[in-house]
N, C-alpha and C positions, 0 to 999 in steps of 0.2 A: 520634511517638516521637522522644526522643534518648537514643541509648547511647552508652556513652564506648569497653567494651573487644566487639569480636564475635568469638566462634569459631564454627567448624562441625567436624564427626569426620569431615573426607574432603577428600581432595586433589582429587579428581576433580571438575575445569574443568564439567561437566555439571552438576552438582547443587549446585555453588557459583554457577550462573548462575540455576537457577530459585531456589532459596534467594532471591538477591538479587532478581528477580520479583516473588514475594509481597512481598517487603519494602519494595519500593518502590511495590508498589501501597498499601501504606498510609503510607507518607512515612514511615520506619522510616530513622533516619539514624546514620550515626557521628558523632560530634561530633569536629570537627578543632582543638580548642584547649582550652586547659588551663580558660580564664576560662568557657567555654560551660556552663549548667545540663544535666546529663542525667535520663531519667528513670529510668536503672538504670546502676549501673556495670559491669556486666557479663551477658551474653544472649549463650548458648551454645546450641546446635543437634546433639542427636544423632539419628541414623537409624541404624536397624539392621531387616534383612532377614533372618526366620528362619520357617520354617513356612509357608512361602506368605504370609505375613504382615507389612506395612512400619508399623513402630511410631518414633515418632518424638517427640522429647522436650527439649522447651523450658525451661533453669533460667536462671531473671533472680538476679539478685541487686544489693543496695541497701543500703550501710550495714551491709556484713555480714549481713545478712537474705537466706536464700535462700529462692525460689521453684520449684518443679516443677511441670510439665503436659508431659499426654500426650495423644497421641491416635492408633489404630491402625487400618487397611483392609484388607479380604484380597486379593490380586492377582486379575484375574479372567483365568482358564485361558487364553481365547482371544486373549488379546491378545499383543504381542511381550515376553517380561519385561522387555526392563530400561526399555521405554518405561512399562511399568506403573509399575514401581519408580521413575523419575521422578515420575509423575504422581501416584502417592500421598504421595510427599514431599511437592509442593505443597500438597495436600487436607489433609494430617496439619497442615502448617504455618499453612492459612489457617482450620481450624478454629478451633486453639489461637488465632488474632489473634482472631478475631470472635466466639468461645463464651465465649471465659476472660478474654480482654482486652475485649472488649466494642469490637472496631472494627465499621466501617459495613461491610456489605458491599459488593464493589464491583459494577459488571453485569455483567462476564464470568468473575467466581469465579478460578481459576486456569489459564481460558484465556489463554495470552498471545502463542500464533504469529500469525504472518501473515497466515495463510491459513486460519482457523478453518472455511470451509465442506469443505475438504479433509479432517476427522473425519467428517462425516456422508457425506459421497461414497463414501467409506471403506466406512463400514458398510453402505450401501446395497448397496455391489459385494458384500458380504458376503452379503446375504438382512436383513440388519439391518432393521428398521420397513417393511415389505414386509407384505401380507395373503396371504393363500394366491391371492386374485386378482390378486398385482400391483398393488395398489394402496398408496399411501403412507399409514404410518399417521404421524401430523403428533404427535398429543401420545404416540405412543410413543418418537419421534425427541426430542421436546423434551425429555420426562420425563427420556432416559437423561444430554443435558446437562447435566439443572439436576445429578441424580446424581453424575454421573460428574466433571463440571467446575464445579458448582457454580454455575454462569450462574443470571441472575434471571429470573423468567417471563416477563417480556416480550423478553428479547434470546433466549432458548433456541426462542421462538416465531418470531422475525425472522430469526434465521440458518436454522432450518429451510423457511422461507417461499423466502430467498433460495436454499439449498441444492438445492431443489426445483426452481424456474426456472429453475438453470440446466443440468438432468440434458438437458435437447432440445439444447443447444447445443454441449456437452462429446460429446455424443455424434455429433453432425453432423461429427466430424474420427476420421479414420484415422490406421493407422501412416506412411502418404506423404501427409498432410494438416500443412502448417505454416503458422507465420507469420512477417511478414516486419517488424522494426525498425528505424527508420533512426533515428537520434539526430542531431541537429543543435545542436552545441552552446554558440551563439549567443544571447543577451539584448540587448535595450535597456539594462535596471540591471538590480541583481539585489538581489530582494527581502529584507527583514532577517528571514526567516524559511526562505527557501532553502537547504535543502543540497546540490540536486544540481551536478554538477558543472559547471556552466554559464560561460560568458564574456563578456565585456561585448564585442557585436559592433566587431570592427576597424576603422577609418578609413578602414585601407590595402586599398585591394581586393586587393595581390597575397596581403596575409594570409591573405583570404578564399579567394581562386582555390587557394591550396598546398592548405588543408583542402580544397574541393571536389574537387580532383585524388586525393588521395588517397580520398575516399570514393569517386571512381566506382569506384576500382582497387578498393575494398573492395566495389563491389554486383557486379563483374562474376566476382569470385570468387566470392560467393556464387552467382549465377545460375549457375557453372559447374557449385556442389554441386547444385544443383536440378536442373540437366539430368543429374547423372550419377547420383543418387538415383530421377529421374522423381517429383519432389514435385510435388503440386498444393498452389497457395498460395487458403489462403482469406482471410487477413485483408492488410493494407500496415498499418502503421501509421507516422505519421513526427510522431517528438516532439523534445522537448530536454531544456531548452532553450526556443526560440522558435522554428521554423523560418521563420515566417515574420516574421519579425527579419532574413533576408537578401535585400538590396536584389534590383528586381525580375528581372534581367540573371540573375542566381544561381538566383533560386530556381524562374523558370521552367527552365534549365537541372537544375536537380536535381530537379521535376519531371515533365519530358521521360526523363532516365534511369532513375528509378524506374519510371514506367510501363514504359519499354521493356524492362529489365529484366523483371519481375514479376506483370503485370496479365496476364489473362485471363481465360477464359469461367469459370473455377473462383474468382475472387473473390470473396467475397460483401460485403466492405466495406471500405472505402481510407479511413482517418481522417490530417486533418491537424491536429496544434495547433496553431491561431492564437493563442493564450492574451490575450497583451496585444492588447488592441484598436485602440491606436496603430498597432500595425505592419499592419493588415488595410487593404487599398486596394483598388478595384475591378478592377485588373491582376490582383492574384494571385486572388482569387474567381474573375475568369475564367480566370485559368492554372487554376486546380483542376476549375472545370466543366473544363476543355477534356480531362483527364485523368483523368475521371471518379470525381473525388471524391466518395463517398458518406455521409460523418460529418465535420464540424468542431468544433473546439473554441472556444470563445470564454469566455473564463476573467476575470470583474471579482475573483472571491474575496470583494469587499464593495461596496455601491452607498455607500458613506458615503466622503464628499472625504477629511474629516477622520482618518479611516484608508488611507486609502490614499497619503497626504503620508507619513504617519508610518510606515510598510513599504518605501516607494520605490518605489513604483509613481506611474510620471510620466505618466498621463493622469487622465480625469473620469470621473463615472457617466454622462454626454453622451455621451460619446466608443465607452461599452459602446454604449448605447442607437443610437448610429448605425453603429456596426460591426457589429451583431447583423442590426439590417437589411437593412445593406448584404449582406451574407450571404444573410440569406431571399428577399433577392429576385433573389443571383445565381444561383441552383442550386437543384433538388433535394433540397438536404443535408437530415440531419438534425443539429440543434444540439446539443453538450453546453456546460452552464454550471457553473462548481465556485465553490463559496461556502467559507469559511473560519470555522470555529465556535471561539469561544477568542482573537479578534485583541486585540492590547495595547487597551485602552481600550472597547472595545465592551461593551453591555450587550444583555440581552436584546432589548430593545425595536428596536436597531439591526438586530440578526441577522434579525429576524422582516422591519422595514422593505425590508431586502435582497432576502431572499427574497419576496414580495411585489411588487419591482420588477422583479425576474425573473420571478416564473410572467405576469406582465404585457404579457410578451413572448413567451409559448409556446413554449419552447425544448420538443425533445424529450426531454431529458435534463440533470438536473437530478443532480449529487456533492455532496456535504456531507462536507467532512474536516473532520473537528479538528485544530488545533494538536499539535505535535508539536514538541518543545524538540530538536531535530536536531542534531546532531554535526557543524561545517563552516557551521552560519548564522549569520549576523550575531550571529543573538538569542543562541544559546548562548556563540560565544566571547566574547561582550562580557560574558557573565554567570561564565566559566571563569575570565576574564581581571580579573575584579571589578573592569571599569567601569561594569557598574552592578550593579545586585540585581534580585532580581525583583518586587520593589516598582516599582520604578522604569518599570517598562513595563506596569503595571496592569491585568495577565493577569486576566481573570475567573477565578474558583473553578473548582472540580471539580463542584461542586453545579450553577451556575449555567449551566454548561457542558449538561450532563446535562439540565437547564428548557427551555431551549432547543432542543435537539433533539427532545425528546419533542414540543414545539410546532409545531415545523418538521415531524415525520413526520405530526402529525396534519394541520398543513392541508398537505400533501401529497400525502397517502390522500384528501383530500377533492375532490383536484383530480384524482386517480384518476391519480396519478404509484404506481407498483409498486416496489418495492426489487427490485434483480438482480443488483449485487454487491457486494461486501462485505470487508474486509479490514483489519489491525491496526496500529500501529506503536507501536515500545517510546515512554515516555512525552511518552501522546498524553492531550490535554486532557480530565478530566472520564472517562477509563478507558472510553473509549467504541472508534467507529468509524470508518473513511471506507467510506460507502456510496454507492451509485449507485442513483438512480430516474429511472425512463422512463416514456411513455406506453407504453401493450401494443404490442409489438411492436418498439419502438422500442432494444430493448437493444443495449449495443456488446458482437458477439463478440469482439472482439479482448482488451476487458476483461475476459470472463466465460474467455477460453481463456489467459491468460496469470495468472492468480488461482489459475484450477483445476490449472496442470502434469499436464496430460494433453499437450499438444499443442507439436512441435518448435517453438520458436521461434529464429529464424535472427538473430541482431543485428548489425549493420552501422555503422558510426561510432563518434564518441567515447562511451566510460561504454556501450557498448551490450554486453548480456550473450546469450548463443544458450544454450539450456536445451534438454537432450533428455532425455523418460523413456528410462528404458531399465527396460524392464518385464521382462525375462528377470529382472532383480535387484531388480524393484520401486525403483525408486533411481529421482531424479534430475540429472543430469549436469548440469556447465556450465562455461563459460568466459567469461571477461571481458574485452573493451579497456579499456585503459586509461583510468581518469577525468581524467589530466590530461591537455589536449589536446595541448601539444610532447610527449611520453612518446608516445603515439597515434601524430603525426605520423612519429617517428623510427621508430617498431617495427611500424607497421602493419603490416609483411609476416609480423613474428612472432605476430601477433595473427589474421592470415585463416589462419595455418597452424594455428593452436590448432582454430578453429572446424574447417578440415577433421578434423583427426586424432580430433575428438570425435567427430564424423560416423561416421566411419570406424569408431573403437571401437570404438561402438555399435550400428551398424548392418552393418557388414559383416561379422561373426560370426555373424550371423542369418540371412544370404541365402542 
């Protein structure tokens, strides 16, 4: 649907944001030129909260003829009032668009947050969805998702299953348990869809050395914080970028430094993202084994050569297979592999072929991502600058992506893979999710902790973030290192100080 003029009776930026989320889900767009044809000349939204009831009115106008639509819902008294009002504004608008305008419902309804499983964990912590014997009532939880958020039947069941599977791992942490994230901001090339703040690996070793020197200072400072608060490190995660893009000598020094600073008997999982198969060498595999790495990511994204070429990954499917076998033979690693649904030019048959090729390797963990048109990616930049149009990229439709995801789920379940973590992004293909599937017992602990946001995460390196749950005030507090590499290098002392200050602000006052 295209509209000429859009107004909303609120200056509240949160309300503008949540209304925008609903409109984007149905591809309601404001035309940008007078020549474009629009379905409506005016599109006006009015929200009112009165007598514990939220009412939303939508008035549309075409050629001087106005039509009005209304939906209303009662506020749940047990929920936080402002959050309830926002949820009901979204729900009301969604119901108007699906019931009165006959838009096809989207899988997750009005659930637009990145971490939907947190909603279920909150309900369960409040006692909802538990029987008198402490047994999870999955049908009750899934039913409330459908009622409160208008998720479809399949997604409500999936979210409930994932959330319950995560609880034992979330409960394995206490206020002294932390995870460590180390960001290595280098890749060999930049993929078309990538929005991460990664940099092409410099040819000049002096520039790499400059980064490593600052990184080691950052590591030492984080180690000091761990000792100050007597933290136990549960997980170490080295990501990026592509950490294995580093030349062997730098990779060895970095692994030794991280191991010496953070490894102890309390560590349950030590992950290294190897990402690009063309960066994996036998020597690097041996280094990871030496320093007790338990989990490795070998990420093909697709096994179709034409797609690999188009998105800018300079390797072949054969190199992916070779790299996987090299890692498998080199140690007792749990191996994760990523696929992306919705890549340019890929049809249902291409994705399923890639999945079957990956399954033939028997990885422990497979993550299915849905392509997201993210700011900062070459894809989004070319669209924004009108260098190319969406049609030039031959992206699969939302319907096709959903069908592919459904087929992939059936294949994975048949092979006894279980869904264990899930998150969503804005502008995600198919309005679906990114979801991790693993063999029983091979859950990525760090993945669950970072999505659950119940554990302290200490971020080290460029673009890293530190997250500290403030349980007394029921909020998550964060600080961020600069995404821009030169800024991080210049101001590292400031970011290190900010991390220490955040820990002090949240933890010291409760000691």
